[in-house]
C-alpha positions as CSV (number, residue, x, y, z in Angstrom):
1,M,134.6,99.2,199.9
2,T,135.6,99.3,196.0
3,S,132.4,97.7,195.0
4,L,130.6,100.2,196.6
5,L,132.5,103.1,195.3
6,L,131.9,101.3,192.0
7,I,128.2,101.2,192.4
8,A,128.0,105.0,193.2
9,A,130.0,105.8,190.6
10,I,128.0,103.9,187.8
11,Q,124.6,105.6,189.6
12,L,126.1,109.2,189.7
13,S,126.7,108.6,185.8
14,A,123.3,107.8,185.1
15,L,121.5,110.9,186.6
16,P,121.0,113.4,184.2
17,A,122.9,116.6,183.6
18,P,122.5,118.7,186.9
19,P,120.9,122.0,187.0
20,D,124.3,123.9,186.6
21,A,125.0,122.3,183.7
22,F,121.9,124.0,182.0
23,R,123.1,127.5,183.2
24,Q,126.6,126.7,182.3
25,A,125.3,125.9,178.7
26,C,123.5,129.2,178.7
27,Q,126.7,130.8,179.8
28,R,128.5,129.2,176.6
29,S,126.2,129.8,174.1
30,A,125.9,133.5,175.4
31,V,129.6,134.1,175.3
32,T,130.5,131.6,171.7
33,G,127.3,132.9,169.8
34,R,126.5,129.6,169.4
35,P,122.6,128.4,169.6
36,L,121.7,126.4,172.4
37,V,119.7,123.0,172.2
38,V,118.3,121.5,175.0
39,L,116.3,118.6,175.0
40,I,113.3,117.9,177.5
41,G,112.5,114.1,178.6
42,A,112.0,111.7,181.5
43,D,113.3,108.0,181.7
44,W,109.9,106.9,181.4
45,C,109.0,108.1,178.0
46,L,109.7,105.8,175.0
47,G,110.4,108.8,172.6
48,C,112.3,110.3,175.3
49,R,114.9,107.9,175.5
50,T,114.8,107.3,171.9
51,M,115.8,111.1,171.2
52,K,118.3,110.9,173.9
53,T,120.1,107.6,173.0
54,S,119.6,106.7,169.5
55,I,118.5,110.2,167.5
56,L,120.7,112.6,169.2
57,P,123.7,110.4,168.9
58,K,123.6,109.9,165.2
59,V,123.0,113.7,164.6
60,A,126.5,114.3,166.5
61,K,128.2,111.4,165.1
62,A,127.3,113.5,161.7
63,G,128.8,116.7,163.4
64,G,125.2,118.1,164.0
65,L,125.8,119.1,167.4
66,D,129.2,120.6,166.5
67,N,128.2,124.2,166.3
68,V,125.7,124.3,169.1
69,E,125.9,124.1,172.6
70,F,123.4,121.2,174.1
71,V,122.2,120.1,177.3
72,Y,119.6,117.6,178.6
73,V,117.0,118.7,181.1
74,D,114.9,115.5,182.7
75,A,111.3,116.9,183.2
76,D,111.0,115.0,186.5
77,R,114.2,115.8,187.9
78,Q,114.0,119.4,186.9
79,P,110.5,120.2,186.9
80,R,110.5,124.0,187.1
81,L,113.4,124.3,184.8
82,K,111.0,122.3,182.6
83,G,108.2,124.9,183.0
84,Q,110.2,127.6,182.3
85,L,111.8,126.4,179.1
86,S,108.9,124.5,177.8
87,R,105.6,125.9,176.3
88,A,103.9,122.6,175.9
89,K,103.7,119.7,178.5
90,A,104.8,117.2,175.8
91,I,107.8,115.8,175.7
92,P,110.0,114.6,174.6
93,Q,110.5,118.6,173.5
94,L,113.7,119.5,171.2
95,I,113.9,123.6,171.8
96,R,116.7,125.8,170.0
97,F,117.3,129.2,171.3
98,S,119.3,131.5,169.2
99,K,120.7,134.8,169.8
100,T,118.9,137.9,167.5
101,P,119.4,141.4,167.7
102,D,115.8,141.5,169.6
103,G,117.0,139.1,172.0
104,W,116.6,135.2,172.3
105,R,114.8,133.8,170.1
106,A,113.5,130.0,170.8
107,Q,111.7,127.3,168.6
108,H,110.5,124.4,169.5
109,I,109.5,120.7,168.3
110,V,108.0,117.9,170.1
111,G,107.7,114.5,169.7
112,A,110.2,112.0,168.9
113,Q,111.6,112.9,165.2
114,S,114.0,111.4,162.6
115,A,117.7,112.2,162.6
116,E,117.1,113.8,159.6
117,E,114.7,116.3,161.0
118,V,116.5,116.8,164.4
119,A,119.6,117.6,162.5
120,F,117.6,120.3,160.4
121,F,116.2,121.8,163.4
122,I,119.2,122.1,165.2
123,R,121.1,123.6,161.8
124,T,117.7,125.9,160.9
125,G,115.5,126.3,163.8
126,M,112.9,125.1,161.6
127,T,110.9,121.6,161.0
128,R,111.1,121.0,157.1
129,A,107.4,121.4,156.8
130,A,107.5,124.7,158.3
131,A,110.8,125.7,155.8
132,A,108.8,124.6,153.1
133,K,105.9,126.4,153.8
134,R,107.6,129.7,154.1
135,L,109.4,128.9,150.8
136,A,106.2,127.9,148.7
137,P,105.4,131.6,148.1
138,R,108.7,132.4,146.8
139,L,109.2,129.5,144.6
140,G,105.9,130.5,143.0
141,R,106.8,133.8,141.9
142,Q,110.2,132.5,140.8
143,V,108.2,130.1,139.0
144,A,105.8,132.3,137.3
145,G,108.4,135.1,136.5
146,N,110.0,132.6,134.7
147,G,106.8,132.6,132.3
148,I,105.7,129.3,134.0
149,E,102.5,128.8,135.3
150,A,102.3,128.0,139.0
151,K,99.7,126.2,140.4
152,R,97.9,127.4,143.3
């Protein structure tokens, strides 16, 4: 009997967060004002498993999840929720919801990413490439304003 209970406990611990976990994370995010970060993945997806078991634990260990609410959504067990949250069919998908004066804003990155890229995305809501693109015009003006010619 004890072994049956142990097996059941192990199987339950391997399941993804129940649908309530997403709702609870949303509620905590709304109350605290902290961004909500959602990883959408599946057990059969190598990139998803890498993000879930390697990349995100590294980010968490470095404190990268300290100021957000985080939840995992299993695309196979929660297809309706996945469809409501994602704008792409590809997984893994990391979504960062942040509250703005105009409502909630969602930023997405798709595919397995490095721990550094994930930490940057969680912190800023942008990929490094998008941030560099956004800063490039400003840097060009600053350089030009200092009498240094900016290449275009």
